[in-house]
py3Dmol code that shows the C-alpha trace and the ligand (Angstrom):
import py3Dmol

protein = """\
ATOM      1  CA  MET A   1      21.851   3.641  -1.128  1.00  0.00           C
ATOM      2  CA  LEU A   2      21.009   5.411  -4.247  1.00  0.00           C
ATOM      3  CA  GLY A   3      22.912   2.981  -6.467  1.00  0.00           C
ATOM      4  CA  ASN A   4      19.933   1.099  -8.001  1.00  0.00           C
ATOM      5  CA  LEU A   5      18.142   4.227  -8.893  1.00  0.00           C
ATOM      6  CA  GLY A   6      21.183   5.529 -10.754  1.00  0.00           C
ATOM      7  CA  LYS A   7      21.656   2.278 -12.449  1.00  0.00           C
ATOM      8  CA  ASN A   8      18.163   2.180 -13.667  1.00  0.00           C
ATOM      9  CA  LEU A   9      18.370   5.537 -15.304  1.00  0.00           C
ATOM     10  CA  THR A  10      21.506   4.340 -17.136  1.00  0.00           C
ATOM     11  CA  LYS A  11      21.713   6.317 -20.283  1.00  0.00           C
ATOM     12  CA  THR A  12      21.176   9.761 -18.924  1.00  0.00           C
ATOM     13  CA  MET A  13      22.988   9.116 -15.818  1.00  0.00           C
ATOM     14  CA  LYS A  14      26.114   8.154 -17.969  1.00  0.00           C
ATOM     15  CA  LYS A  15      25.940  11.278 -19.668  1.00  0.00           C
ATOM     16  CA  LEU A  16      25.676  13.081 -16.386  1.00  0.00           C
ATOM     17  CA  ALA A  17      28.745  11.386 -15.009  1.00  0.00           C
ATOM     18  CA  GLY A  18      31.345  13.389 -16.529  1.00  0.00           C
ATOM     19  CA  MET A  19      29.789  16.734 -16.170  1.00  0.00           C
ATOM     20  CA  SER A  20      30.889  19.115 -13.554  1.00  0.00           C
ATOM     21  CA  ILE A  21      27.901  21.342 -13.684  1.00  0.00           C
ATOM     22  CA  VAL A  22      24.212  20.168 -14.673  1.00  0.00           C
ATOM     23  CA  ASP A  23      22.820  22.367 -17.052  1.00  0.00           C
ATOM     24  CA  GLU A  24      19.015  22.884 -17.816  1.00  0.00           C
ATOM     25  CA  GLU A  25      19.169  20.611 -20.874  1.00  0.00           C
ATOM     26  CA  VAL A  26      20.488  17.682 -19.006  1.00  0.00           C
ATOM     27  CA  VAL A  27      18.105  18.232 -16.154  1.00  0.00           C
ATOM     28  CA  LYS A  28      15.333  18.265 -18.679  1.00  0.00           C
ATOM     29  CA  GLU A  29      16.588  14.990 -20.098  1.00  0.00           C
ATOM     30  CA  VAL A  30      16.815  13.384 -16.857  1.00  0.00           C
ATOM     31  CA  ILE A  31      13.221  14.320 -16.119  1.00  0.00           C
ATOM     32  CA  LYS A  32      12.101  13.009 -19.428  1.00  0.00           C
ATOM     33  CA  GLU A  33      13.431   9.686 -18.779  1.00  0.00           C
ATOM     34  CA  ILE A  34      11.937   9.545 -15.330  1.00  0.00           C
ATOM     35  CA  GLN A  35       8.705  10.373 -16.752  1.00  0.00           C
ATOM     36  CA  ARG A  36       8.920   7.676 -19.258  1.00  0.00           C
ATOM     37  CA  ALA A  37       9.744   5.112 -16.576  1.00  0.00           C
ATOM     38  CA  LEU A  38       6.930   6.093 -14.349  1.00  0.00           C
ATOM     39  CA  ILE A  39       4.397   6.359 -16.983  1.00  0.00           C
ATOM     40  CA  GLN A  40       5.400   2.808 -18.075  1.00  0.00           C
ATOM     41  CA  SER A  41       5.041   1.719 -14.574  1.00  0.00           C
ATOM     42  CA  ASP A  42       1.417   2.860 -14.401  1.00  0.00           C
ATOM     43  CA  VAL A  43       1.944   6.076 -12.241  1.00  0.00           C
ATOM     44  CA  ASN A  44      -0.937   8.564 -12.877  1.00  0.00           C
ATOM     45  CA  ILE A  45       0.023  11.087 -15.405  1.00  0.00           C
ATOM     46  CA  LYS A  46      -0.817  14.157 -13.228  1.00  0.00           C
ATOM     47  CA  LEU A  47       1.279  12.766 -10.586  1.00  0.00           C
ATOM     48  CA  VAL A  48       4.142  12.185 -12.949  1.00  0.00           C
ATOM     49  CA  PHE A  49       3.946  15.894 -13.964  1.00  0.00           C
ATOM     50  CA  LYS A  50       3.653  17.025 -10.423  1.00  0.00           C
ATOM     51  CA  LEU A  51       6.749  14.972  -9.379  1.00  0.00           C
ATOM     52  CA  SER A  52       8.833  16.085 -12.489  1.00  0.00           C
ATOM     53  CA  LYS A  53       8.066  19.756 -11.629  1.00  0.00           C
ATOM     54  CA  SER A  54       9.356  19.525  -8.125  1.00  0.00           C
ATOM     55  CA  ILE A  55      12.572  17.504  -9.364  1.00  0.00           C
ATOM     56  CA  GLU A  56      13.218  20.010 -12.125  1.00  0.00           C
ATOM     57  CA  GLU A  57      12.768  23.080  -9.791  1.00  0.00           C
ATOM     58  CA  ARG A  58      15.127  21.630  -7.171  1.00  0.00           C
ATOM     59  CA  ALA A  59      17.750  20.398  -9.784  1.00  0.00           C
ATOM     60  CA  LEU A  60      17.990  23.605 -11.400  1.00  0.00           C
ATOM     61  CA  LYS A  61      17.935  25.811  -8.258  1.00  0.00           C
ATOM     62  CA  GLU A  62      20.154  23.980  -5.901  1.00  0.00           C
ATOM     63  CA  GLU A  63      23.763  23.761  -5.922  1.00  0.00           C
ATOM     64  CA  PRO A  64      25.350  20.259  -5.229  1.00  0.00           C
ATOM     65  CA  PRO A  65      26.756  20.199  -1.650  1.00  0.00           C
ATOM     66  CA  LYS A  66      30.595  20.104  -1.425  1.00  0.00           C
ATOM     67  CA  GLY A  67      31.966  16.775  -2.352  1.00  0.00           C
ATOM     68  CA  ILE A  68      28.639  15.572  -4.077  1.00  0.00           C
ATOM     69  CA  THR A  69      28.890  15.269  -7.966  1.00  0.00           C
ATOM     70  CA  PRO A  70      25.990  16.689  -9.954  1.00  0.00           C
ATOM     71  CA  LYS A  71      25.239  13.216 -10.810  1.00  0.00           C
ATOM     72  CA  GLU A  72      24.864  12.111  -7.238  1.00  0.00           C
ATOM     73  CA  HIS A  73      22.997  15.195  -6.442  1.00  0.00           C
ATOM     74  CA  ILE A  74      20.346  14.896  -8.944  1.00  0.00           C
ATOM     75  CA  ILE A  75      19.863  11.276  -8.016  1.00  0.00           C
ATOM     76  CA  THR A  76      19.361  12.388  -4.315  1.00  0.00           C
ATOM     77  CA  ILE A  77      16.830  14.882  -5.450  1.00  0.00           C
ATOM     78  CA  VAL A  78      14.725  12.331  -7.486  1.00  0.00           C
ATOM     79  CA  TYR A  79      15.062   9.961  -4.518  1.00  0.00           C
ATOM     80  CA  GLU A  80      13.855  12.525  -1.974  1.00  0.00           C
ATOM     81  CA  GLU A  81      11.041  13.835  -3.944  1.00  0.00           C
ATOM     82  CA  MET A  82       9.728  10.341  -4.389  1.00  0.00           C
ATOM     83  CA  VAL A  83      10.252   9.191  -0.915  1.00  0.00           C
ATOM     84  CA  LYS A  84       8.384  12.216   0.245  1.00  0.00           C
ATOM     85  CA  LEU A  85       5.431  11.103  -1.693  1.00  0.00           C
ATOM     86  CA  LEU A  86       5.482   7.754  -0.182  1.00  0.00           C
ATOM     87  CA  GLY A  87       5.451   9.057   3.251  1.00  0.00           C
ATOM     88  CA  GLU A  88       9.200   9.146   4.225  1.00  0.00           C
ATOM     89  CA  LYS A  89       9.705   6.149   6.279  1.00  0.00           C
ATOM     90  CA  ALA A  90       8.520   2.533   6.293  1.00  0.00           C
ATOM     91  CA  HIS A  91       6.126   2.243   9.108  1.00  0.00           C
ATOM     92  CA  GLU A  92       4.976  -0.787  11.062  1.00  0.00           C
ATOM     93  CA  VAL A  93       1.663  -1.384  12.796  1.00  0.00           C
ATOM     94  CA  GLU A  94       2.195   0.127  16.248  1.00  0.00           C
ATOM     95  CA  ILE A  95      -0.317  -1.545  18.702  1.00  0.00           C
ATOM     96  CA  ASP A  96      -0.780   1.177  21.111  1.00  0.00           C
ATOM     97  CA  GLN A  97      -4.361   0.361  22.446  1.00  0.00           C
ATOM     98  CA  LYS A  98      -6.294  -2.652  23.266  1.00  0.00           C
ATOM     99  CA  PRO A  99      -8.087  -4.044  21.469  1.00  0.00           C
ATOM    100  CA  TYR A 100      -6.333  -2.625  18.349  1.00  0.00           C
ATOM    101  CA  LYS A 101      -9.021  -2.779  15.734  1.00  0.00           C
ATOM    102  CA  ILE A 102      -8.136  -3.348  12.319  1.00  0.00           C
ATOM    103  CA  LEU A 103     -10.538  -2.971   9.450  1.00  0.00           C
ATOM    104  CA  PHE A 104      -9.493  -4.596   6.207  1.00  0.00           C
ATOM    105  CA  LEU A 105     -10.939  -3.092   2.973  1.00  0.00           C
ATOM    106  CA  GLY A 106     -10.488  -4.141  -0.722  1.00  0.00           C
ATOM    107  CA  LEU A 107     -12.191  -5.238  -3.692  1.00  0.00           C
ATOM    108  CA  GLN A 108     -12.500  -9.103  -4.235  1.00  0.00           C
ATOM    109  CA  GLY A 109      -9.572 -10.536  -5.770  1.00  0.00           C
ATOM    110  CA  SER A 110      -7.269  -7.905  -4.417  1.00  0.00           C
ATOM    111  CA  GLY A 111      -5.720 -10.521  -1.931  1.00  0.00           C
ATOM    112  CA  LYS A 112      -7.436  -9.320   1.159  1.00  0.00           C
ATOM    113  CA  THR A 113      -8.013 -12.719   2.746  1.00  0.00           C
ATOM    114  CA  THR A 114      -4.571 -13.927   2.005  1.00  0.00           C
ATOM    115  CA  THR A 115      -3.214 -10.616   3.371  1.00  0.00           C
ATOM    116  CA  ILE A 116      -5.261 -10.958   6.623  1.00  0.00           C
ATOM    117  CA  GLY A 117      -3.387 -14.312   7.007  1.00  0.00           C
ATOM    118  CA  LYS A 118      -0.058 -12.807   6.307  1.00  0.00           C
ATOM    119  CA  LEU A 119      -0.508  -9.919   8.793  1.00  0.00           C
ATOM    120  CA  THR A 120      -1.853 -12.244  11.314  1.00  0.00           C
ATOM    121  CA  ARG A 121       1.202 -14.459  11.254  1.00  0.00           C
ATOM    122  CA  TYR A 122       3.441 -11.262  11.227  1.00  0.00           C
ATOM    123  CA  LEU A 123       1.672  -9.968  14.393  1.00  0.00           C
ATOM    124  CA  GLN A 124       1.838 -13.626  15.949  1.00  0.00           C
ATOM    125  CA  LYS A 125       5.560 -13.549  15.588  1.00  0.00           C
ATOM    126  CA  LYS A 126       5.691 -10.251  17.258  1.00  0.00           C
ATOM    127  CA  GLY A 127       3.979 -11.862  20.235  1.00  0.00           C
ATOM    128  CA  PHE A 128       0.441 -10.591  19.817  1.00  0.00           C
ATOM    129  CA  HIS A 129      -2.784 -12.767  19.976  1.00  0.00           C
ATOM    130  CA  PRO A 130      -5.035 -11.451  17.050  1.00  0.00           C
ATOM    131  CA  ALA A 131      -8.446 -12.733  16.585  1.00  0.00           C
ATOM    132  CA  ILE A 132     -10.404 -12.393  13.288  1.00  0.00           C
ATOM    133  CA  VAL A 133     -13.975 -11.472  12.454  1.00  0.00           C
ATOM    134  CA  CYS A 134     -15.484 -12.482   9.153  1.00  0.00           C
ATOM    135  CA  THR A 135     -18.178  -9.921   7.963  1.00  0.00           C
ATOM    136  CA  ASP A 136     -18.267 -10.959   4.336  1.00  0.00           C
ATOM    137  CA  THR A 137     -21.881 -12.257   3.814  1.00  0.00           C
ATOM    138  CA  TRP A 138     -21.354 -12.060  -0.031  1.00  0.00           C
ATOM    139  CA  ARG A 139     -18.951 -14.541  -0.907  1.00  0.00           C
ATOM    140  CA  PRO A 140     -19.955 -18.012   0.587  1.00  0.00           C
ATOM    141  CA  ALA A 141     -16.368 -19.253   0.559  1.00  0.00           C
ATOM    142  CA  ALA A 142     -14.870 -16.451   2.435  1.00  0.00           C
ATOM    143  CA  PHE A 143     -15.863 -17.908   5.891  1.00  0.00           C
ATOM    144  CA  GLU A 144     -14.526 -21.269   4.763  1.00  0.00           C
ATOM    145  CA  GLN A 145     -11.206 -19.697   3.601  1.00  0.00           C
ATOM    146  CA  LEU A 146     -10.739 -17.939   6.852  1.00  0.00           C
ATOM    147  CA  LYS A 147     -11.595 -20.910   8.809  1.00  0.00           C
ATOM    148  CA  GLN A 148      -8.818 -22.872   7.106  1.00  0.00           C
ATOM    149  CA  LEU A 149      -6.426 -20.061   7.519  1.00  0.00           C
ATOM    150  CA  THR A 150      -7.138 -19.594  11.282  1.00  0.00           C
ATOM    151  CA  GLN A 151      -7.232 -23.226  12.161  1.00  0.00           C
ATOM    152  CA  GLU A 152      -3.625 -23.542  10.474  1.00  0.00           C
ATOM    153  CA  MET A 153      -2.460 -20.656  12.620  1.00  0.00           C
ATOM    154  CA  ASN A 154      -4.365 -21.301  15.714  1.00  0.00           C
ATOM    155  CA  VAL A 155      -6.288 -17.982  15.707  1.00  0.00           C
ATOM    156  CA  PRO A 156      -9.756 -17.636  16.906  1.00  0.00           C
ATOM    157  CA  LEU A 157     -12.322 -16.806  14.199  1.00  0.00           C
ATOM    158  CA  TYR A 158     -15.845 -15.422  14.621  1.00  0.00           C
ATOM    159  CA  GLY A 159     -18.297 -15.573  11.869  1.00  0.00           C
ATOM    160  CA  ASP A 160     -21.647 -17.140  10.845  1.00  0.00           C
ATOM    161  CA  PRO A 161     -22.303 -18.205   7.380  1.00  0.00           C
ATOM    162  CA  GLU A 162     -26.079 -18.199   8.072  1.00  0.00           C
ATOM    163  CA  ASN A 163     -26.002 -14.616   9.143  1.00  0.00           C
ATOM    164  CA  LYS A 164     -26.477 -12.186   6.376  1.00  0.00           C
ATOM    165  CA  ASP A 165     -26.121  -9.084   8.368  1.00  0.00           C
ATOM    166  CA  ALA A 166     -22.646  -7.814   8.094  1.00  0.00           C
ATOM    167  CA  LEU A 167     -23.341  -5.132  10.842  1.00  0.00           C
ATOM    168  CA  ASP A 168     -24.476  -7.706  13.233  1.00  0.00           C
ATOM    169  CA  LEU A 169     -21.565  -9.921  12.556  1.00  0.00           C
ATOM    170  CA  ALA A 170     -19.111  -7.111  13.211  1.00  0.00           C
ATOM    171  CA  LYS A 171     -20.912  -6.166  16.586  1.00  0.00           C
ATOM    172  CA  LYS A 172     -20.962  -9.741  17.702  1.00  0.00           C
ATOM    173  CA  GLY A 173     -17.357 -10.455  16.714  1.00  0.00           C
ATOM    174  CA  LEU A 174     -16.344  -7.314  18.496  1.00  0.00           C
ATOM    175  CA  LYS A 175     -18.150  -8.240  21.700  1.00  0.00           C
ATOM    176  CA  GLN A 176     -16.691 -11.878  21.512  1.00  0.00           C
ATOM    177  CA  PHE A 177     -13.085 -10.662  21.147  1.00  0.00           C
ATOM    178  CA  LYS A 178     -12.986  -7.421  23.255  1.00  0.00           C
ATOM    179  CA  LYS A 179     -10.434  -8.896  25.488  1.00  0.00           C
ATOM    180  CA  HIS A 180      -7.950  -9.717  22.641  1.00  0.00           C
ATOM    181  CA  ASP A 181      -5.109  -7.325  21.859  1.00  0.00           C
ATOM    182  CA  ILE A 182      -5.763  -7.280  18.275  1.00  0.00           C
ATOM    183  CA  VAL A 183      -8.993  -7.849  16.430  1.00  0.00           C
ATOM    184  CA  ILE A 184      -9.005  -7.981  12.524  1.00  0.00           C
ATOM    185  CA  PHE A 185     -12.177  -7.340  10.556  1.00  0.00           C
ATOM    186  CA  ASP A 186     -12.527  -9.038   7.047  1.00  0.00           C
ATOM    187  CA  THR A 187     -15.080  -7.414   5.018  1.00  0.00           C
ATOM    188  CA  ALA A 188     -16.889  -8.049   1.695  1.00  0.00           C
ATOM    189  CA  GLY A 189     -15.080  -7.260  -1.519  1.00  0.00           C
ATOM    190  CA  ARG A 190     -18.353  -7.276  -3.744  1.00  0.00           C
ATOM    191  CA  HIS A 191     -21.843  -6.424  -3.348  1.00  0.00           C
ATOM    192  CA  LYS A 192     -24.811  -5.631  -5.560  1.00  0.00           C
ATOM    193  CA  ASP A 193     -22.919  -2.781  -6.902  1.00  0.00           C
ATOM    194  CA  GLU A 194     -20.098  -0.573  -5.662  1.00  0.00           C
ATOM    195  CA  LYS A 195     -22.161   2.067  -3.996  1.00  0.00           C
ATOM    196  CA  ASP A 196     -23.742  -0.650  -1.846  1.00  0.00           C
ATOM    197  CA  LEU A 197     -20.321  -2.031  -1.042  1.00  0.00           C
ATOM    198  CA  LEU A 198     -19.064   1.383  -0.066  1.00  0.00           C
ATOM    199  CA  GLN A 199     -22.312   2.042   1.972  1.00  0.00           C
ATOM    200  CA  GLU A 200     -21.728  -1.286   3.888  1.00  0.00           C
ATOM    201  CA  MET A 201     -18.067  -0.208   4.549  1.00  0.00           C
ATOM    202  CA  GLU A 202     -19.083   3.163   5.946  1.00  0.00           C
ATOM    203  CA  GLU A 203     -21.609   1.288   8.167  1.00  0.00           C
ATOM    204  CA  ILE A 204     -19.232  -1.335   9.437  1.00  0.00           C
ATOM    205  CA  SER A 205     -16.666   1.374  10.065  1.00  0.00           C
ATOM    206  CA  SER A 206     -19.036   3.168  12.349  1.00  0.00           C
ATOM    207  CA  VAL A 207     -19.778   0.011  14.251  1.00  0.00           C
ATOM    208  CA  VAL A 208     -16.184  -1.060  14.623  1.00  0.00           C
ATOM    209  CA  ASP A 209     -14.671   2.208  14.981  1.00  0.00           C
ATOM    210  CA  PRO A 210     -11.321   0.991  13.712  1.00  0.00           C
ATOM    211  CA  THR A 211      -8.032   1.922  15.182  1.00  0.00           C
ATOM    212  CA  GLU A 212      -6.659   1.402  11.717  1.00  0.00           C
ATOM    213  CA  ALA A 213      -8.432   0.934   8.309  1.00  0.00           C
ATOM    214  CA  ILE A 214      -6.078  -1.020   5.861  1.00  0.00           C
ATOM    215  CA  LEU A 215      -6.820  -0.813   2.163  1.00  0.00           C
ATOM    216  CA  VAL A 216      -5.404  -3.779   0.283  1.00  0.00           C
ATOM    217  CA  ILE A 217      -4.646  -2.936  -3.295  1.00  0.00           C
ATOM    218  CA  ASP A 218      -3.729  -5.442  -6.082  1.00  0.00           C
ATOM    219  CA  GLY A 219      -0.280  -4.204  -7.338  1.00  0.00           C
ATOM    220  CA  THR A 220      -1.004  -5.200 -10.929  1.00  0.00           C
ATOM    221  CA  ILE A 221      -4.183  -3.293 -11.591  1.00  0.00           C
ATOM    222  CA  GLY A 222      -2.686  -0.096 -12.673  1.00  0.00           C
ATOM    223  CA  GLN A 223      -4.489   3.191 -13.023  1.00  0.00           C
ATOM    224  CA  GLN A 224      -7.710   1.760 -11.381  1.00  0.00           C
ATOM    225  CA  ALA A 225      -5.737   1.877  -8.021  1.00  0.00           C
ATOM    226  CA  LYS A 226      -6.316   5.597  -7.649  1.00  0.00           C
ATOM    227  CA  ASP A 227     -10.140   5.466  -8.024  1.00  0.00           C
ATOM    228  CA  GLN A 228     -10.348   2.550  -5.529  1.00  0.00           C
ATOM    229  CA  ALA A 229      -8.316   4.393  -2.981  1.00  0.00           C
ATOM    230  CA  ARG A 230     -10.482   7.426  -3.417  1.00  0.00           C
ATOM    231  CA  ALA A 231     -13.666   5.443  -3.221  1.00  0.00           C
ATOM    232  CA  PHE A 232     -12.763   3.503  -0.078  1.00  0.00           C
ATOM    233  CA  SER A 233     -11.293   6.533   1.609  1.00  0.00           C
ATOM    234  CA  GLN A 234     -14.658   8.259   1.229  1.00  0.00           C
ATOM    235  CA  ALA A 235     -16.348   5.318   3.021  1.00  0.00           C
ATOM    236  CA  THR A 236     -13.818   5.450   5.850  1.00  0.00           C
ATOM    237  CA  PRO A 237     -10.609   7.113   6.633  1.00  0.00           C
ATOM    238  CA  VAL A 238      -7.965   4.844   5.379  1.00  0.00           C
ATOM    239  CA  GLY A 239      -4.877   4.728   7.591  1.00  0.00           C
ATOM    240  CA  SER A 240      -2.571   2.601   5.487  1.00  0.00           C
ATOM    241  CA  ILE A 241      -2.112   0.503   2.302  1.00  0.00           C
ATOM    242  CA  ILE A 242      -0.862  -2.901   1.625  1.00  0.00           C
ATOM    243  CA  VAL A 243       0.039  -3.579  -2.032  1.00  0.00           C
ATOM    244  CA  THR A 244      -0.160  -7.131  -2.961  1.00  0.00           C
ATOM    245  CA  LYS A 245       1.163  -9.276  -5.994  1.00  0.00           C
ATOM    246  CA  LEU A 246       4.426  -7.560  -6.339  1.00  0.00           C
ATOM    247  CA  ASP A 247       6.175 -10.834  -6.858  1.00  0.00           C
ATOM    248  CA  GLY A 248       5.313 -10.673 -10.617  1.00  0.00           C
ATOM    249  CA  SER A 249       6.411  -8.185 -13.141  1.00  0.00           C
ATOM    250  CA  ALA A 250       4.061  -5.502 -11.878  1.00  0.00           C
ATOM    251  CA  LYS A 251       5.818  -2.358 -10.768  1.00  0.00           C
ATOM    252  CA  GLY A 252       3.156  -0.952  -8.423  1.00  0.00           C
ATOM    253  CA  GLY A 253       2.838   2.423 -10.062  1.00  0.00           C
ATOM    254  CA  GLY A 254      -0.902   2.369  -9.612  1.00  0.00           C
ATOM    255  CA  ALA A 255      -0.169   1.920  -5.973  1.00  0.00           C
ATOM    256  CA  LEU A 256       1.992   5.016  -5.796  1.00  0.00           C
ATOM    257  CA  SER A 257      -0.899   7.010  -7.529  1.00  0.00           C
ATOM    258  CA  ALA A 258      -3.185   5.574  -4.971  1.00  0.00           C
ATOM    259  CA  VAL A 259      -0.948   6.627  -1.993  1.00  0.00           C
ATOM    260  CA  SER A 260      -0.720  10.169  -3.448  1.00  0.00           C
ATOM    261  CA  GLU A 261      -4.524  10.354  -3.803  1.00  0.00           C
ATOM    262  CA  ILE A 262      -5.404   9.544  -0.330  1.00  0.00           C
ATOM    263  CA  GLY A 263      -2.136  10.413   1.491  1.00  0.00           C
ATOM    264  CA  ALA A 264      -2.058   6.984   3.464  1.00  0.00           C
ATOM    265  CA  PRO A 265       1.233   5.249   3.622  1.00  0.00           C
ATOM    266  CA  ILE A 266       2.161   1.893   2.245  1.00  0.00           C
ATOM    267  CA  LYS A 267       2.960  -0.363   5.262  1.00  0.00           C
ATOM    268  CA  PHE A 268       3.582  -3.811   3.671  1.00  0.00           C
ATOM    269  CA  ILE A 269       3.766  -5.468   0.334  1.00  0.00           C
ATOM    270  CA  GLY A 270       2.588  -9.121  -0.642  1.00  0.00           C
ATOM    271  CA  THR A 271       5.270 -10.945  -2.635  1.00  0.00           C
ATOM    272  CA  GLY A 272       3.513 -14.315  -3.198  1.00  0.00           C
ATOM    273  CA  GLU A 273       0.788 -16.672  -2.165  1.00  0.00           C
ATOM    274  CA  ARG A 274       2.208 -18.149   0.791  1.00  0.00           C
ATOM    275  CA  VAL A 275       1.784 -16.714   4.341  1.00  0.00           C
ATOM    276  CA  ASP A 276       5.326 -15.603   4.575  1.00  0.00           C
ATOM    277  CA  ASP A 277       5.435 -13.826   1.419  1.00  0.00           C
ATOM    278  CA  PHE A 278       4.947 -10.551   3.150  1.00  0.00           C
ATOM    279  CA  GLU A 279       7.604  -7.876   3.728  1.00  0.00           C
ATOM    280  CA  ILE A 280       7.716  -4.399   5.370  1.00  0.00           C
ATOM    281  CA  PHE A 281       7.482  -1.724   2.692  1.00  0.00           C
ATOM    282  CA  ASP A 282      10.746  -0.396   1.591  1.00  0.00           C
ATOM    283  CA  PRO A 283      10.302   2.972  -0.218  1.00  0.00           C
ATOM    284  CA  GLU A 284      13.803   2.693  -1.746  1.00  0.00           C
ATOM    285  CA  ARG A 285      13.157  -0.678  -3.379  1.00  0.00           C
ATOM    286  CA  PHE A 286       9.803   0.245  -4.571  1.00  0.00           C
ATOM    287  CA  ILE A 287      11.172   3.543  -6.183  1.00  0.00           C
ATOM    288  CA  SER A 288      14.046   1.516  -7.915  1.00  0.00           C
ATOM    289  CA  ARG A 289      11.466  -0.952  -9.302  1.00  0.00           C
ATOM    290  CA  LEU A 290       9.307   1.908 -10.619  1.00  0.00           C
ATOM    291  CA  LEU A 291      12.133   3.488 -12.397  1.00  0.00           C
ATOM    292  CA  GLY A 292      13.889   0.288 -13.600  1.00  0.00           C
TER     293      GLY A 292
END
"""
ligand_1 = """\
28
GDP
P -9.695 -11.497 -1.833
O -10.842 -11.838 -2.648
O -9.334 -10.167 -1.870
O -9.868 -12.102 -0.282
O -8.497 -12.307 -2.454
P -7.706 -13.674 -1.945
O -6.962 -13.365 -0.674
O -8.604 -14.778 -2.030
O -6.479 -13.611 -3.157
C -6.989 -13.718 -4.589
C -5.846 -14.496 -5.308
O -4.768 -13.563 -5.272
C -5.557 -15.799 -4.668
O -5.263 -16.708 -5.695
C -4.284 -15.385 -3.842
O -3.316 -16.642 -3.810
C -3.515 -14.467 -4.772
N -2.665 -13.530 -4.047
C -2.894 -12.885 -2.798
N -1.804 -12.115 -2.467
C -0.907 -12.402 -3.483
C 0.458 -11.942 -3.689
O 1.141 -11.213 -3.002
N 1.062 -12.574 -4.718
C 0.413 -13.350 -5.573
N 1.160 -13.957 -6.548
N -0.599 -13.816 -5.516
C -1.239 -13.322 -4.276
"""
view = py3Dmol.view(width=600, height=400)
view.addModel(protein, "pdb")
view.setStyle({"model": 0}, {"cartoon": {"style": "trace"}})
view.addModel(ligand_1, "xyz")
view.setStyle({"model": 1}, {"stick": {}})
view.zoomTo()
view.show()
């Protein structure tokens, strides 16, 4: 289970392999290498220090359990501390009330619309019947994009490109689909300015009263992810995060910083442009990628 992580920190881990006890110098060296890897992966610097402090404290204090080598022990600590940060376990969406109202948030270009398609397909495969409401009155193509998507998947869509009142659209959509098991609300990703966008999200959130607000974060944006997460979570309590575009070279360290900023777990990741390029979030793989 911890193989990748060890492999990725190769040099230091090699040194560790032959030792029967891990002294302070070695622990500090491992920590330094982890720090380097995390910073290169765009993890926020304060978070890197917080993380290394907890790893160092445990590595120096705790004796390896019987049968566990110092190397395995330190890998376990690194792994556990990082997983703790990510919220322990991969969660799915648990549909426990009807209609389950999902509010999608995210800046334009983050992959929000594509991700709505992906989540819808995922939920359909589980036997649910989601409906989608388009409240984006700022991007003229948003409704068209959703229309195409929903037609392909045979999903009901409510929207009205003539209506420029996002709150009214949200209300009408909610009314129309109140008998559905899941209603997904697409929202605008841009506005006159960011303040207005966040104000609109706050208002839509109070109209929709979402069961779960999902923030879509572009995995390639690095440090800005943290600020985006904070801004959106001030508009409405963000329940979970989906990180997109992890099919490229991006390591998603920004997303890790976003998670730590608002304490919402990552539930899924996007790994391509197609509707099936969508995976349940796997903390272990994510961490290996960050440190690799
Ligand atoms: P929105 O403005 O947030 O609704 O973003 P879109 O859903 O229109 O996506 C913006 C661009 O990102 C499009 O070209 C998508 O195909 C692309 N995209 C979305 N998710 C992913 C992903 O997981 N991987 C890759 N490679 N591209 C993605």
